[in-house]
N, C-alpha and C positions, 0 to 999 in steps of 0.2 A: 503494499500499500503507499510507503513511502516513500517507492520510487515514480509513482502514478503523479503528475503532472498536470493531467485534467483538471478543469477547474471545477469548482464544485462549494457549497456552501454547507459546511458540518455544524450540525444541532448539537450539543453534549448533555443528555439527558433525553429519557424514553420517557417520562412523564406525560399526562395531559398539555400541557404547555409545550412541550418541546415537541410533541406530536403534531397539535395542530400546526404550530409554524413551520413544519417540517413539509407537513399536507400545501397549507399555500402555498408555500415558497416552489414544490413541486408542481402544483395546477398551475404555477408562472412560468414556468420554462426552466426552472432551473436544475441542476444536479444536485441531488441533497444527499446528504451521509448523516447517520443520525451514530453517535458514538454511546451507549447503554451500560455503566458498568455492572450493573447486573447480568444473569443467567437471560432474563425475560423483559421484556419491556412491561409499561402502564402494569407494574405489580401494585403502587399505592393507588391506581386507578381504581383496582379489582379489588384491594383493600378497604375502599369508601365505599361501594357497592354493598357490602355488608349489611351495612346498618338500614338498609335501604336506599334505593340508587335513586337519588338526589340530583338532576343535571342543571335544575335551574329553579326561578323563581320568576314568579306573574304578577308580582308585585307593580302595582300601575306606578306610572310618572317613574322619567328618568332621574330626574332631582334625589326620587324614594328609592332608590336600587341606589344609586352610587352614595347616598347617605350611608349605606352599610358596611362603605370601606372605609369611615370613620374619619382621620388625618391624610389618608389618601385618596376622600372621595372626587377629589380636582381631578388628578391624572386617573382614576376609573370613569368619571363621565366621559371624557375623551375617549378613553379605550371602550367604553361603552356601546358609543355612537357606532363605533365601527364593527363590534362585534358582541350585541347583546343576545335576551333571550330569544327574540326573533329571529336573529341570526344562528342561534346557535339550535333549535328546533328545526329550521331550514340544513343546518349541515348534517342534522342526523337523521334526519325525513330521504337528505340524498345517500346515505348511507345505508337503508332501509328499515331504519329504525323509527316507529311508530313512537310519537308520545302521546302524552295526557297533563291537565293540569287538573292537579289531587283539590281536594274540598280547602287543605292549606293554604295553598297557591301555589303549593310546588309542582314544579316539573319532573315528572318521571316517564322513564318509556313502559311502554304496556306491557304488563308482566310475564310475556313470552319473552320478552329481550332482557334477557341476566346481563350482570356486569361482562362477562365472558363470552358470551355474543358479540355484545356490541365491540367489545375490544380487536374480538376477530374480524369482524367486520371492518373495522376501520384499518387494522394491518394489512389487510386484503386490501382494500384501496390505498394503501401507501404504495404496497406493492406492484399494481396493478399500475401507477404513477412513476416506479422507478428508482422509487426511494429505498435507498441501502442501510437497513438496520444493523449495527455491529454490536452485538452484545459481549459481555466480559470485556470491554474496554473501558481502561479508566483515565478520565482528565488528571494530567501531575499539573499542570498550569502552560506559561504561556511560553513561546520560545520567538523572538524577535518580533517585528510589527505586524504581523499576520500567522507564526506558528502558532500551534497547539503538542504541548509534549504529553503523547500516549501512552498506554500500556495493557498491550495484552495478556490479558489474567492467566489464559489459559497457558503461555510461553514465558509468561513474563520479561517478554520481548519490549523494548520502550523505541518510539521513536519518532519524529515528528510529522505531523500531516500541516500542510498549508494553503486553507479554504481561502478562497475569495473574501467570505466574511464569515460571521459565526454567531449562532444563538448561545447563550448559556440559559439553562432550563434546570437545574441541578435539586430543587425540589428549597425545603425547610430545614429541621431540624428535628421533626417526630417521627416517630415511626422507622427507626433505624436500620428494621429489616428489611423492607420495601428498598433501600440504598437511597432516602432521605436524610443523613445522616449531620449535613452540614460542615462538612470535612474540607467543602471546596471555601471556607472561609481564609483562612490564612495565604492560598494562595492570592485573593484579589487583595488582600492587607498590604502583601507585599508591593503591589505598584502602586502603594496610595491610595486605594481604593476603600472607602468607609464604609462596615458592614457592623451597621447596630448589634446588641447581644441580642442572642437569642432569647425567648420565653415564651412561657408555655400560652395557646390560645383555644378555646375550646376543651375546655377540660375541667374532669370535677373539683372541687372545693373540699379541702379537709377540715372537721368540725371535731372538739374534741371529746366525743363521746364516752359515757362510762363504762364500763364494765357488762353492767345490768343492761344496761340499752342493747348494746353490741348483739349481747346472747339474745335478746329478747324478739329485736325488731330485724336484725340481720337487713337481709333488700329487701325492700318494702314500695312499692310506689304510692305517692299521692299523685293524684287526679284532678284536675281542674282548680288548679293551684296558681296566684301569682306572684311574684317576686321581686325585691327591688333592692338596690345598693343606698342602705340609706333617706335621703330623700328624691333618687333619681324616681326614675317612669318606670311602673311596673311590666313587668313580662310575662305573659301567660305560657300555660304549658303542662306538661308531667313533670315529676320532679321524683328522684327517683334516692331514697334515702339507703344507703350503703354503709358496712363495719368504719370505713376512714372517715365518710361524711355523705358529701352531697354529688349526684353527676343528676344527667335533665339538659335537655333546650334551655329552660331560662336559665339553670348555671351557665354552660357556655357561652349564652348571650351577653349575661353580666362577667364573664372572666376579665376583660379591660378594667373597668370599675375596682375589681375586686386587687387586680392586679397591681395597681395606682394607688390605692388606700393601704396596701401591704406593704410597699415601695417605698411610700411616706413614713413610714413607721408610726399609723394610726389604724386605730381600730379598724380591722371590716367585716361590717357585719349585713348578713342577706336578709333581711325581713321580708319573711313570708305571710300571707294574705291566704286560709283553709279556705272564706268563702267569698273569691272575690266579687261575684254575680251577686252579692248579698247588700242591700245596703246598708249602711250603717244602724239605721232606724229599726230596721225590719230583725236585724242581728240581736240588737238588742231588747226588743220585742220579744224573739224567741226564748231568748237566755233569762229573761223576766220569767218565763212559764212559770209556775209552781212543780219543782222538783222531786218532793216528797221523799221518801227512803230510798231513792235510785241513785246510784255510782256517776261517775262526772261520765264513765266510759257508756253508760248505760242512757246517761239524758244526752250525751252528743247523738249518739245512733239514732234516739228518739223525737229530735228537734232537728237535727242538722243533716244529720243521716251521713256524718263523721263517725265511720268504725275504726278498727283499729290501724292503722300502729297511732293515729293520733292522739286518745289519751297518755299513753307512754311519750309522746314526743313531745306533750304537754309537761308534764312531769320532771321530763328530765331539765327541760329548758328553765320552767317552775316549779319546785317543788310542792308550793301552795297553790296551784292552780286547781285541785278540788273543793278548795273552800273560797274561792275568789267570790266577791258580788259577780250580779251579771255584765255592770259596766266593764268593770278590769276584765274579765273572762271573754267579752267581745274587742277589746282592745289588745289582749294576747292572741285572740285566734287571727283575727286582721292585721297586727303585727309583730308575730312570734319572731323575735330577735334569735337569729341563729350566727353567732360568730365564729366568721373564718379562720385558722392559724395558719394555713397557707393553699397554696397549688398544688395537685400533683404533678407527680415528675415532666419534663420533658419530652420524653419518648413516650411517654401516654397519650400525650396532647393528642387531641385531631387534627391541630392545624399549631402553626408557630407566629408568634411577631416579630420584629427584630429582622436583620437581613441588611442587603443594601440599601444605603441612603436616595431617597430619592433624586436627591442633589446631586449624585454623583453621574445619575443618567440625561440627556437629552430628551425633546418632546416626541425623540422615535423611539427611545428605548437602548438607545447607543450610550455605551460608556462614556464618557468627555474623556479620559485619560486612554484610552483605548479605540481608535476608531477603526469600523468594525466588525465589533464586539458589542450583542445586541443581549439584553437580558428579560429573564419573562417567567413566570410565577410564582412561587413560594419563594424562591431565594430574593424577592424585593422586597423592603418592609412596610408590610399591609397586613391585614388583620380584617376577618370580616362572621358574621356566626354562622352558624349550620341554616340548613333551609335551601340551600341550592347557589348560595354565593359564594360557594369559597370555588367549587370546580367552576362557575362561570368565571370568574375573576380569574383562575388559571390561562382559560383556555381564550378570555378576550386579551391577557395579553399576549399570551402565543402570537394571534393572529398580530398585534400590535407590532411587535418587534419583524414577524413578516413583512407585514406593510412599510415599516423603515426600510428595510433591506430593497423593497421595491423601489421604493421613495429615492432611494441614494442610488437605483440604476446598475446594482453592485454585478463584475463580472461573474461569468459562470453560468447565464439564463441560456436556456437553447434556443428562447424565439429568438 
């Protein structure tokens, strides 16, 4: 390979961002080579599909969608204008993958299309376009103004490839078993690129439960709840109590606020509303009904349909919960404070915050310090909640990096 001097574009990283960049470039007539360190491409794509194969979200309004990317909303507004949910669904349909919008607004493939089936169709399309995917090829850094140092893992041989342009799509630093391990960060720092420290995003929160609570409750869900951090906005959904703390979509959505509070050294408290659909006056009225000799558990189940593990949870946070007057009990049920001791480890997180600072890139996602090298996917400094925003963000940035190369009229195209 090192002796092949014909022009091509290199894509380093065979995840969703890299594969879409490769497809867009190949469709435009470029010769494309994908270098992937793992034995197969798309590993994190497959793992992400295990919990429900959520491709995107049908949230109305471009500004509302872009706002899900927090501090990077401005950059993603431009990327989503090129490859948003409508373009994603059209892309899937072109692969023969039908999609639908669920009741939550999330976009899924129809059940017949598993993650593996979608990936197979995608790889088949790339093959038909002439994209060469070289697995077990690890990127070792740069060589000269355009060169890439690579190693064939099967033989240990190191060589230099000389692409006309490069897309780096190496992932974040969670789920290392999929190849997303963040080991690329020092290679970019070597050339002066600012890489912000990685931090867990969309992850569980640790709560110091008592041994009694862990033994009695174990893993149990709390459905139709709302969660917020301090006085922030509520997030609705389902919560999962675990032996170490909390999991679930509302927890994941609030990870940035929790992480910020912990980093500032202040208390990080999640406030749980167990009856978010019941107005405060109605809640107080129900709790003011005569209890008689009923236990707290019996009373809550009869009046509010709150069964196990709610009574145990209340007592865990406030031991005298059973003796509280109606007003105090109503306050506890709607503002139950759950003190967070920390977040789960980085490798357990669904995604990561941190990565290459946006200031290092121009408007085409090209590294200012290395012309001809473009970045995409989770290696950039952004985060978004689950619900389709993560995969959409990766694909949009992959399309954006490809568009940057095409806009620069990089050599190597066959057109």
